[in-house]
C-alpha positions as CSV (number, residue, x, y, z in Angstrom):
1,M,-28.5,73.8,-55.8
2,H,-29.4,74.3,-59.5
3,G,-26.4,74.6,-61.7
4,T,-25.8,77.4,-64.2
5,S,-23.5,77.6,-67.1
6,A,-20.4,79.4,-65.9
7,R,-20.1,81.6,-69.0
8,N,-23.7,83.0,-68.5
9,I,-22.8,84.5,-65.1
10,P,-21.5,88.0,-65.1
11,P,-18.1,88.7,-63.7
12,L,-17.8,90.1,-60.2
13,P,-17.3,93.9,-59.9
14,A,-13.8,95.3,-59.9
15,A,-12.1,95.5,-56.6
16,P,-11.6,98.9,-54.8
17,A,-8.3,100.7,-55.1
18,A,-5.4,99.5,-53.0
19,E,-5.0,101.1,-49.6
20,K,-1.9,102.8,-48.5
21,A,0.7,100.6,-46.8
22,G,0.7,102.8,-43.7
23,E,-3.0,102.2,-43.1
24,R,-2.7,98.5,-42.8
25,P,-2.7,96.7,-39.5
26,A,0.7,96.7,-37.8
27,E,0.2,93.4,-36.2
28,A,1.4,90.2,-37.8
29,G,-0.8,87.1,-38.1
30,R,-1.0,84.9,-35.1
31,P,1.2,81.8,-35.4
32,V,-0.3,78.4,-34.5
33,T,1.1,74.9,-34.8
34,F,-0.7,71.7,-35.5
35,A,-0.1,68.3,-37.2
36,G,3.6,69.0,-37.6
37,T,3.1,72.3,-39.4
38,V,2.8,76.0,-38.9
39,G,-0.2,78.2,-39.7
40,L,-0.8,81.9,-39.5
41,Y,-4.3,82.8,-38.2
42,T,-5.9,86.2,-38.9
43,P,-9.0,86.7,-36.7
44,A,-12.0,88.7,-37.6
45,D,-11.6,92.4,-36.8
46,A,-12.9,93.0,-33.4
47,R,-14.6,96.2,-34.6
48,V,-17.0,94.4,-36.9
49,Q,-19.4,91.6,-36.5
50,A,-17.7,88.2,-36.9
51,S,-18.9,86.0,-39.7
52,D,-20.1,82.4,-39.4
53,I,-17.7,81.4,-42.2
54,A,-13.9,81.2,-42.2
55,V,-11.4,80.9,-45.0
56,L,-8.7,78.3,-45.4
57,F,-5.9,79.1,-47.9
58,V,-4.5,76.2,-49.9
59,G,-1.2,77.2,-51.5
60,S,0.8,76.0,-54.5
61,W,4.4,74.9,-54.4
62,G,7.8,76.3,-55.2
63,F,8.3,79.8,-56.6
64,E,4.5,80.0,-57.2
65,E,4.0,79.7,-53.5
66,L,6.8,82.2,-52.8
67,C,5.2,84.8,-55.0
68,A,1.8,84.2,-53.4
69,R,2.9,84.6,-49.8
70,K,2.3,88.3,-49.6
71,F,-0.8,88.0,-51.7
72,W,-2.3,85.6,-49.1
73,R,-1.4,88.0,-46.2
74,L,-3.0,91.0,-48.0
75,L,-6.1,88.9,-48.7
76,A,-6.3,87.6,-45.0
77,E,-6.1,91.2,-43.8
78,D,-8.9,92.4,-46.1
79,L,-11.1,89.4,-45.1
80,G,-10.5,90.2,-41.4
81,R,-11.7,93.7,-41.9
82,Q,-15.0,92.2,-43.2
83,G,-15.4,90.0,-40.2
84,I,-14.0,86.8,-41.8
85,A,-11.3,84.9,-40.0
86,S,-8.7,82.9,-42.1
87,L,-5.8,80.5,-41.8
88,R,-2.8,79.9,-44.1
89,F,-0.4,77.1,-43.5
90,D,2.5,75.0,-45.0
91,F,2.2,71.5,-46.4
92,P,4.4,68.9,-44.6
93,G,8.0,69.2,-46.0
94,T,7.5,72.7,-47.3
95,G,8.1,76.2,-45.8
96,D,8.4,76.1,-42.1
97,A,6.6,72.7,-41.6
98,L,8.4,69.6,-40.3
99,D,9.5,67.0,-42.9
100,P,7.4,63.9,-42.8
101,E,9.3,60.8,-41.6
102,D,7.5,58.5,-44.1
103,C,6.1,59.6,-47.4
104,S,4.7,56.2,-48.4
105,A,1.1,57.6,-48.0
106,G,1.8,59.9,-51.0
107,L,-0.5,62.8,-51.7
108,D,-2.7,61.8,-48.7
109,I,-0.1,63.4,-46.5
110,W,-0.9,66.8,-48.0
111,L,-4.6,66.2,-48.2
112,Q,-4.7,65.2,-44.5
113,S,-2.8,68.4,-43.6
114,I,-5.6,70.4,-45.3
115,A,-8.2,68.5,-43.3
116,S,-6.1,69.2,-40.1
117,A,-5.9,72.9,-41.0
118,A,-9.7,73.0,-41.5
119,A,-10.2,71.5,-38.0
120,A,-7.8,74.0,-36.5
121,L,-9.5,76.9,-38.2
122,R,-12.9,75.9,-36.9
123,D,-11.5,75.7,-33.4
124,L,-9.8,79.1,-33.7
125,S,-12.6,81.0,-35.3
126,G,-15.7,79.3,-34.0
127,G,-17.1,79.3,-37.5
128,R,-18.5,76.0,-38.8
129,R,-18.8,76.8,-42.5
130,L,-15.6,77.0,-44.4
131,L,-14.5,78.5,-47.7
132,L,-11.4,77.0,-49.3
133,M,-9.2,79.3,-51.5
134,G,-6.6,77.5,-53.6
135,H,-4.0,78.8,-56.0
136,G,-2.4,76.8,-58.8
137,I,-2.1,73.1,-57.9
138,G,-3.5,74.2,-54.5
139,A,-6.9,74.7,-56.2
140,A,-7.0,71.1,-57.3
141,L,-5.9,70.0,-53.8
142,A,-8.6,72.2,-52.2
143,W,-11.2,70.5,-54.4
144,R,-10.0,67.1,-53.5
145,A,-9.7,67.9,-49.8
146,A,-13.2,69.4,-49.8
147,E,-14.6,65.9,-50.5
148,M,-13.4,64.8,-47.1
149,I,-14.3,68.0,-45.1
150,D,-17.8,68.7,-43.8
151,D,-19.6,72.0,-44.3
152,V,-17.5,73.5,-47.1
153,A,-19.7,76.3,-48.3
154,G,-17.5,77.2,-51.3
155,I,-14.2,76.9,-53.2
156,A,-12.4,79.7,-54.8
157,M,-9.8,78.7,-57.5
158,A,-7.2,81.2,-58.5
159,A,-5.5,80.3,-61.7
160,P,-6.4,76.7,-61.1
161,A,-4.3,73.7,-62.3
162,T,-7.0,71.2,-62.9
163,S,-4.5,68.5,-64.0
164,G,-1.5,67.6,-61.8
165,R,0.4,66.1,-64.7
166,R,0.0,69.3,-66.8
167,W,0.9,71.5,-63.8
168,V,4.2,69.5,-63.3
169,R,5.1,69.9,-67.0
170,E,4.3,73.7,-67.0
171,F,6.1,74.3,-63.7
172,M,9.3,72.7,-64.9
173,A,9.2,74.8,-68.1
174,L,8.6,78.1,-66.1
175,S,11.3,77.2,-63.6
176,R,13.9,77.5,-66.3
177,I,13.0,81.2,-66.5
178,A,12.7,81.8,-62.7
179,D,16.0,80.1,-61.9
180,H,18.1,83.0,-63.2
181,G,21.0,80.8,-64.4
182,A,21.0,78.4,-61.5
183,I,23.4,75.5,-61.6
184,K,21.5,72.3,-62.4
185,H,22.1,69.2,-60.4
186,A,24.1,66.4,-61.9
187,T,21.1,64.1,-61.8
188,P,18.0,66.2,-62.5
189,P,14.9,65.1,-60.5
190,G,12.0,63.7,-62.3
191,G,9.7,66.5,-61.2
192,P,9.7,70.1,-60.1
193,A,12.8,71.4,-58.3
194,M,13.6,74.6,-56.6
195,G,17.3,74.5,-55.7
196,E,17.6,71.4,-53.5
197,Q,13.9,71.3,-52.7
198,T,11.9,68.7,-54.6
199,I,8.6,67.0,-54.0
200,P,9.0,63.4,-52.6
201,D,8.4,60.8,-55.2
202,A,5.3,59.3,-53.6
203,I,3.6,62.7,-53.2
204,L,4.6,63.7,-56.8
205,A,3.0,60.5,-58.1
206,G,-0.2,61.5,-56.4
207,I,0.0,65.0,-57.9
208,R,0.5,63.6,-61.4
209,A,-2.6,61.4,-61.0
210,L,-4.7,64.4,-59.8
211,D,-7.3,65.5,-62.3
212,I,-10.3,67.4,-61.1
213,S,-11.5,68.1,-64.6
214,R,-13.1,64.6,-64.6
215,T,-14.7,64.8,-61.2
216,D,-18.1,63.2,-61.0
217,K,-19.5,64.9,-57.9
218,P,-19.5,68.5,-56.6
219,A,-17.1,69.2,-53.7
220,A,-19.0,72.4,-52.9
221,A,-22.1,74.2,-54.0
222,E,-20.5,77.5,-54.7
223,V,-17.3,77.9,-56.8
224,L,-15.4,81.0,-58.0
225,V,-12.8,80.6,-60.7
226,L,-10.3,83.4,-61.4
227,S,-8.6,82.7,-64.7
228,P,-5.6,84.5,-66.1
229,E,-6.6,86.7,-69.1
230,G,-7.3,84.6,-72.2
231,R,-6.7,81.3,-70.4
232,A,-10.1,80.3,-69.0
233,D,-10.8,76.6,-69.3
234,A,-14.4,76.7,-70.8
235,A,-14.7,72.9,-70.8
236,F,-13.9,72.7,-67.1
237,L,-16.3,75.5,-66.2
238,D,-19.1,73.9,-68.2
239,H,-18.4,70.6,-66.5
240,L,-18.7,72.2,-63.1
241,G,-22.0,73.6,-64.1
242,S,-23.3,70.2,-65.3
243,L,-22.6,68.9,-61.8
244,G,-25.1,71.4,-60.3
245,V,-22.4,73.8,-59.0
246,Q,-23.1,77.5,-58.9
247,V,-20.1,78.8,-60.7
248,R,-18.9,82.4,-60.9
249,T,-16.0,83.5,-63.1
250,A,-13.8,86.5,-63.1
251,P,-10.5,87.5,-64.8
252,F,-7.3,87.2,-62.8
253,E,-5.8,90.5,-64.1
254,G,-2.0,90.9,-63.8
255,Y,-1.4,87.2,-63.1
256,D,1.8,87.0,-65.2
257,L,3.3,89.9,-63.3
258,F,2.3,88.2,-60.1
259,V,4.1,84.9,-60.7
260,R,6.9,85.9,-63.0
261,D,9.5,86.3,-60.3
262,V,9.5,86.7,-56.5
263,L,11.7,89.8,-56.7
264,L,9.4,91.5,-59.2
265,S,6.0,90.0,-58.1
266,I,3.1,92.5,-57.9
267,P,0.3,91.3,-55.7
268,P,-2.9,91.6,-57.7
269,R,-5.2,93.8,-55.7
270,A,-8.1,93.4,-58.1
271,A,-8.1,89.7,-57.6
272,I,-8.0,90.2,-53.8
273,G,-11.1,92.4,-54.0
274,R,-12.9,89.8,-56.1
275,L,-12.2,87.1,-53.6
276,V,-13.3,89.2,-50.7
277,D,-16.5,90.2,-52.4
278,W,-17.3,86.6,-53.2
279,A,-16.6,85.5,-49.6
280,C,-18.8,88.3,-48.2
281,G,-21.6,87.2,-50.5
282,L,-21.6,83.8,-48.8
283,K,-21.9,85.1,-45.2
284,G,-24.7,83.8,-43.1
285,T,-26.6,85.5,-40.3
286,Q,-25.2,83.5,-37.4
287,T,-22.3,84.9,-35.3
288,P,-19.8,82.4,-33.9
289,A,-18.9,82.4,-30.2
290,A,-15.7,84.3,-29.5
291,P,-12.9,81.7,-29.3
292,A,-9.7,81.9,-27.4
293,L,-6.7,83.4,-29.3
294,P,-4.1,80.8,-30.3
295,E,-0.9,80.0,-28.5
296,S,2.3,79.4,-30.4
297,R,3.7,76.1,-29.3
298,P,7.0,74.7,-30.4
299,L,7.5,72.0,-33.0
300,A,9.9,69.3,-32.1
301,G,12.1,68.1,-35.0
302,D,15.1,65.8,-35.4
303,G,17.6,67.5,-33.1
304,F,15.9,70.9,-33.1
305,T,12.9,72.7,-31.7
306,E,11.2,75.5,-33.6
307,T,8.9,78.1,-32.2
308,P,7.0,80.6,-34.5
309,V,6.9,84.0,-32.9
310,R,5.7,87.6,-33.3
311,F,8.0,90.3,-32.0
312,G,8.9,94.0,-32.4
313,E,6.7,97.0,-31.6
314,G,3.1,96.0,-31.6
315,E,4.2,92.4,-32.6
316,R,4.5,93.6,-36.1
317,L,7.1,91.1,-37.3
318,Y,6.9,87.3,-37.8
319,G,9.7,84.9,-37.3
320,V,10.8,81.4,-36.3
321,L,13.3,80.6,-33.6
322,C,15.2,77.3,-34.1
323,E,16.9,76.0,-31.0
324,P,19.1,73.0,-30.2
325,Q,17.5,70.1,-28.3
326,G,20.9,69.6,-26.6
327,P,23.4,72.1,-25.1
328,R,24.1,75.4,-26.8
329,R,27.6,75.7,-28.3
330,G,27.9,79.2,-29.8
331,A,26.4,82.5,-30.8
332,T,22.9,82.7,-32.2
333,V,22.8,83.0,-36.1
334,M,20.3,85.4,-37.5
335,M,19.4,84.6,-41.1
336,L,18.2,87.7,-43.1
337,S,15.8,87.2,-46.0
338,T,16.7,87.9,-49.6
339,G,14.6,90.3,-51.6
340,Y,10.9,89.5,-51.2
341,D,11.5,85.8,-50.4
342,R,9.6,84.5,-47.4
343,M,12.0,83.6,-44.5
344,S,12.2,79.9,-45.4
345,G,14.2,81.0,-48.4
346,W,14.7,80.1,-52.1
347,G,14.4,76.3,-52.3
348,R,13.9,76.3,-48.5
349,I,17.6,76.9,-48.0
350,T,17.2,79.1,-44.9
351,T,15.0,76.6,-43.1
352,R,17.5,73.8,-43.9
353,I,20.5,75.8,-42.7
354,C,18.7,76.9,-39.5
355,R,17.9,73.3,-38.6
356,D,21.3,72.0,-39.3
357,L,22.9,74.7,-37.2
358,A,20.6,73.8,-34.3
359,R,21.5,70.2,-34.6
360,A,25.1,71.4,-34.2
361,G,24.2,73.2,-31.0
362,I,23.8,76.7,-32.5
363,P,20.5,78.6,-32.2
364,A,19.2,80.2,-35.4
365,F,16.5,82.8,-36.0
366,R,14.8,83.7,-39.3
367,F,12.1,86.3,-39.9
368,D,10.2,88.3,-42.5
369,F,11.1,91.9,-42.9
370,A,8.2,94.4,-42.7
371,N,6.2,94.4,-46.0
372,V,7.8,91.1,-47.0
373,A,5.8,87.8,-47.0
374,D,4.0,87.5,-43.6
375,S,5.1,90.7,-41.9
376,P,2.9,93.7,-42.6
377,P,4.4,97.0,-43.7
378,C,5.8,99.6,-41.4
379,P,4.0,103.0,-41.9
380,Q,7.3,104.9,-41.8
381,A,9.0,102.7,-44.4
382,P,9.0,103.2,-48.2
383,A,6.8,101.0,-50.3
384,Q,9.9,99.5,-52.0
385,V,11.7,98.2,-48.9
386,M,14.6,96.4,-50.6
387,Y,17.9,98.1,-49.6
388,S,16.0,100.4,-47.3
389,E,17.3,101.5,-44.0
390,S,14.0,100.4,-42.5
391,L,15.2,96.8,-42.8
392,V,18.1,97.7,-40.6
393,S,15.6,98.9,-38.0
394,D,13.8,95.5,-38.3
395,V,17.1,93.9,-37.5
396,G,17.4,96.0,-34.4
397,E,14.0,94.8,-33.3
398,A,15.1,91.2,-33.8
399,L,18.4,91.8,-31.9
400,A,16.3,93.1,-28.9
401,F,14.0,90.1,-29.1
402,L,17.0,87.7,-29.0
403,E,18.6,89.6,-26.2
404,A,15.4,89.4,-24.1
405,R,15.4,85.6,-24.6
406,G,19.0,85.3,-23.4
407,L,20.2,84.4,-26.9
408,S,23.0,86.9,-27.3
409,P,25.6,87.2,-28.8
410,V,24.5,87.3,-32.4
411,V,26.0,86.6,-35.9
412,L,24.2,88.1,-38.9
413,T,24.1,86.5,-42.3
414,G,22.1,86.9,-45.5
415,R,22.4,86.4,-49.3
416,C,22.3,89.2,-51.9
417,S,20.1,92.0,-50.4
418,G,20.0,90.1,-47.1
419,G,23.9,90.2,-47.1
420,Y,23.7,94.0,-47.8
421,T,21.3,94.5,-44.8
422,A,23.5,92.3,-42.6
423,F,26.6,94.5,-43.4
424,R,24.6,97.8,-42.9
425,S,23.3,96.4,-39.6
426,A,26.9,95.7,-38.4
427,I,27.7,99.4,-38.9
428,R,24.7,100.5,-36.8
429,Y,24.7,97.9,-34.0
430,G,28.0,97.3,-32.2
431,A,26.4,94.3,-30.4
432,V,26.7,92.3,-33.6
433,K,29.7,90.1,-33.1
434,A,30.2,88.9,-36.7
435,V,28.6,89.2,-40.1
436,V,28.7,86.7,-43.0
437,P,27.3,88.4,-46.2
438,V,26.9,86.1,-49.2
439,N,26.9,87.6,-52.7
440,P,26.0,91.1,-51.6
441,F,25.4,93.3,-54.6
442,D,27.1,96.2,-52.9
443,F,27.9,97.6,-49.5
444,A,26.1,101.0,-49.6
445,L,23.6,102.7,-51.8
446,A,22.9,106.4,-52.2
447,P,19.5,107.5,-50.7
448,D,18.3,108.6,-54.2
449,T,19.1,105.2,-55.8
450,D,16.4,103.9,-58.2
451,V,16.1,100.5,-56.5
452,D,13.6,99.2,-59.2
453,A,16.2,99.9,-61.9
454,L,18.9,98.4,-59.8
455,I,16.9,95.2,-59.4
456,N,16.2,94.9,-63.1
457,A,19.9,95.4,-63.8
458,S,21.0,92.8,-61.3
459,L,19.1,90.2,-63.2
460,Q,21.3,90.4,-66.2
461,P,25.1,90.5,-66.6
462,L,27.0,93.1,-68.7
463,A,27.5,90.6,-71.5
464,S,23.8,90.2,-72.0
465,Y,23.5,93.7,-73.4
466,G,25.8,92.9,-76.3
467,E,23.7,89.8,-77.1
468,K,20.5,91.9,-77.0
469,M,21.9,94.6,-79.4
470,R,22.8,91.9,-81.9
471,S,19.2,90.5,-81.7
472,G,16.7,91.7,-84.3
473,G,13.8,90.8,-81.9
474,F,15.3,93.2,-79.3
475,W,15.2,96.2,-81.7
476,K,11.6,95.3,-82.8
477,R,10.6,95.4,-79.1
478,V,12.3,98.8,-78.8
479,L,10.4,100.2,-81.8
480,R,7.1,98.9,-80.3
481,G,7.9,100.8,-77.1
482,E,8.1,97.6,-75.0
483,V,11.7,98.4,-73.7
484,N,12.5,101.1,-71.3
485,V,15.4,102.6,-73.2
486,V,16.3,105.2,-70.6
487,R,16.5,102.7,-67.8
488,G,18.6,100.3,-70.0
489,V,21.1,103.1,-70.9
490,R,21.3,104.0,-67.2
491,N,22.0,100.3,-66.2
492,L,24.5,99.8,-68.9
493,S,26.3,103.0,-67.9
494,R,26.5,101.9,-64.3
495,M,28.0,98.6,-65.2
496,I,30.6,100.2,-67.5
497,L,31.5,102.7,-64.8
498,A,32.0,99.9,-62.3
499,K,34.4,98.1,-64.6
500,G,36.2,101.4,-65.3
501,T,36.4,102.2,-61.5
502,A,38.0,98.8,-60.9
503,T,40.7,99.5,-63.5
504,A,41.5,102.9,-62.1
505,L,41.4,101.8,-58.5
506,P,45.1,102.1,-57.8
507,L,44.9,105.8,-58.6
508,L,41.6,106.2,-56.7
509,V,43.1,104.7,-53.6
510,R,46.0,107.3,-53.6
511,F,43.5,110.1,-54.3
512,P,40.3,109.0,-52.7
513,F,38.5,112.3,-53.3
514,L,38.2,111.2,-56.9
515,S,35.7,108.5,-56.1
516,R,32.9,108.9,-53.5
517,N,32.0,105.2,-53.6
518,V,35.5,104.0,-52.8
519,T,35.7,106.5,-49.9
520,A,32.3,105.4,-48.5
521,A,33.2,101.7,-48.7
522,A,36.5,102.2,-46.9
523,R,34.7,104.3,-44.2
524,D,32.0,101.7,-43.6
525,F,34.5,98.8,-43.3
526,K,36.5,100.9,-40.9
527,A,33.4,101.5,-38.8
528,V,32.6,97.7,-38.7
529,A,36.2,97.1,-37.6
530,A,35.9,99.7,-34.9
531,N,32.9,97.9,-33.5
532,G,35.1,94.8,-33.2
533,T,32.8,92.9,-35.6
534,R,34.2,90.2,-37.8
535,V,33.3,90.1,-41.5
536,S,33.4,86.9,-43.6
537,L,32.5,87.7,-47.2
538,I,31.5,84.9,-49.5
539,Y,31.0,85.3,-53.3
540,S,30.2,82.8,-56.0
541,E,32.7,83.0,-58.8
542,G,31.4,85.4,-61.5
543,D,28.5,86.7,-59.3
544,I,26.7,89.9,-60.3
545,G,28.1,91.6,-57.2
546,V,31.8,90.9,-57.9
547,P,32.2,93.9,-60.2
548,N,31.1,96.2,-57.4
549,L,33.4,94.5,-55.0
550,E,36.3,95.0,-57.3
551,A,35.3,98.6,-58.0
552,R,35.6,99.2,-54.2
553,F,38.5,97.0,-53.3
554,G,40.4,96.0,-56.4
555,K,40.8,92.8,-58.3
556,R,39.3,89.9,-56.3
557,G,39.0,92.4,-53.4
558,Y,42.8,92.4,-52.6
559,L,42.5,95.8,-50.7
560,L,40.3,94.1,-48.1
561,A,43.5,92.8,-46.6
562,R,43.9,96.2,-44.9
563,Y,41.2,95.1,-42.5
564,D,42.3,92.5,-40.0
565,N,38.7,91.6,-39.1
566,T,37.7,90.7,-42.7
567,S,38.1,87.6,-44.8
568,L,37.0,86.9,-48.4
569,A,36.2,83.6,-50.2
570,F,35.1,82.8,-53.7
571,L,33.1,79.6,-54.4
572,A,33.6,77.7,-57.6
573,D,30.6,76.0,-59.3
574,A,28.2,78.1,-57.2
575,D,25.3,80.2,-58.5
576,H,23.8,83.4,-57.0
577,N,21.2,81.5,-55.0
578,L,23.7,78.9,-53.7
579,T,21.2,76.2,-55.0
580,T,23.6,73.3,-54.9
581,A,24.4,71.2,-51.8
582,P,28.2,71.9,-51.8
583,A,27.6,75.7,-51.9
584,R,25.0,75.6,-49.1
585,Q,27.2,73.4,-47.0
586,Y,30.1,75.8,-47.3
587,W,27.9,78.7,-46.2
588,Q,26.6,76.6,-43.3
589,A,30.1,75.5,-42.3
590,E,31.3,79.1,-42.3
591,L,28.4,80.1,-40.0
592,E,29.1,77.2,-37.6
593,K,32.8,78.1,-37.4
594,T,32.0,81.8,-36.9
595,A,29.3,81.2,-34.2
596,R,31.5,78.8,-32.2
597,Q,34.1,81.6,-31.7
598,F,31.7,83.2,-29.3
599,H,30.5,81.9,-25.9
600,P,26.7,81.9,-25.3
């Protein structure tokens, strides 16, 4: 096909406005396993004519991949409504995929997984022509994989990293911002790290050597490049045009808000619309034969077996059941997600804990709450689901699923907001035998709580406000209107009130009517005790949630001694995310000890 200079092609039209969450399909993607990994298949909507093309998503790595998880799901749903099937999957050693036994093949391990996913997508959809959509370093991997896959009709590159070496350098710089004060390992890895998760050296070497800006042949005839505002690589776009590639360009509006933080990530609906429009423009006239729907088959790992499942009303929720290969030795542990992290967790911590528990004979179950990562929203739930009672209802669906599989009794655990939801679920569901909340911010929130303000406040300690007020740059931002002063004052007041409440607690305990929060916390802990549920609280020393703990139960939570069912531990040298191996191992050991107290 004749090539055209990318900058001479007009941008795609703007995407339509976002639809309401309640109008979205209630059914989660269909899990499928292949080549040691897990994929989620979204078929073409049965109410429209199926297309002869199908879309394969090629993700990035680390917190970029975490931020993009919901973005991929929304895009898959919109493509399905246009008759285009799609598949998203995890590279070996990432997310919910198995870890490769031997990494000596380097980057070819990931490239081969893309080729295997392409073959699986063709079998699932019946479509022979494929579109690859890559994000970040996934865009470069998609280009390289397209050279070994037949009938690739086009490649879409969202904020592409054309140079692997540059991507590694930029990722490591951005991770310092995204880590939120994480404790660094004694021997920092030579490449990107997210908690304990790193890229194997052989694969990392292949990424560093990856550079598609110097490619000498087209991997596809049609290419779409979405560039963050002001960061289009004109030389790369012109180079693609010189290869005879038909290149279209469009801005990736809101990209910085998209990848700045998983907790605050805003899926860019305009970019989704542009990608859908581009894909629809490449449809052919043929209609594929209707294929059989995929079956979810278990993956056998080292001492564990994992089965991706859909469950709940209308199969609206997506999760992974991790079971021992040997005899079962205790209750099932249900791991609840933190914030908007996908169920594999920050730095893959949840996947790691689930598998280690299964090796010890303890089944473990992890899943995405509704409107988080790969589970679509619930029409009755608020758009901001964090700290919502709708999450407790999701836990109820998960408990019913495990009971139907003969996997009761159940121990609940979660970190931060996941720990909050675990505790709230223990109040509602008497069938929960034990709960292990880790660094919960609080134990109850008023229905009118401004959760967005709460999230922003939780990202910075009280001491940071003094530092800001002494900064000239901060006051310049205030004068330019870049700082929400009202929200800042509200957050500061809440923190000061928490410290004041902790100081006055001896008086408040004697006269509980003076503090609604103290009374509510005592009531809730009594309710959990009445259910016969054990509570094992774990906090990192100095965690952002400790002031609220002390405001409810005194210095270092000494008033919790009133509840025979409750224990409390503080971890030294541990951060909020429990990113170090000793912190994770303590959490895991506490879960194993707790689960073994109950007979299957």
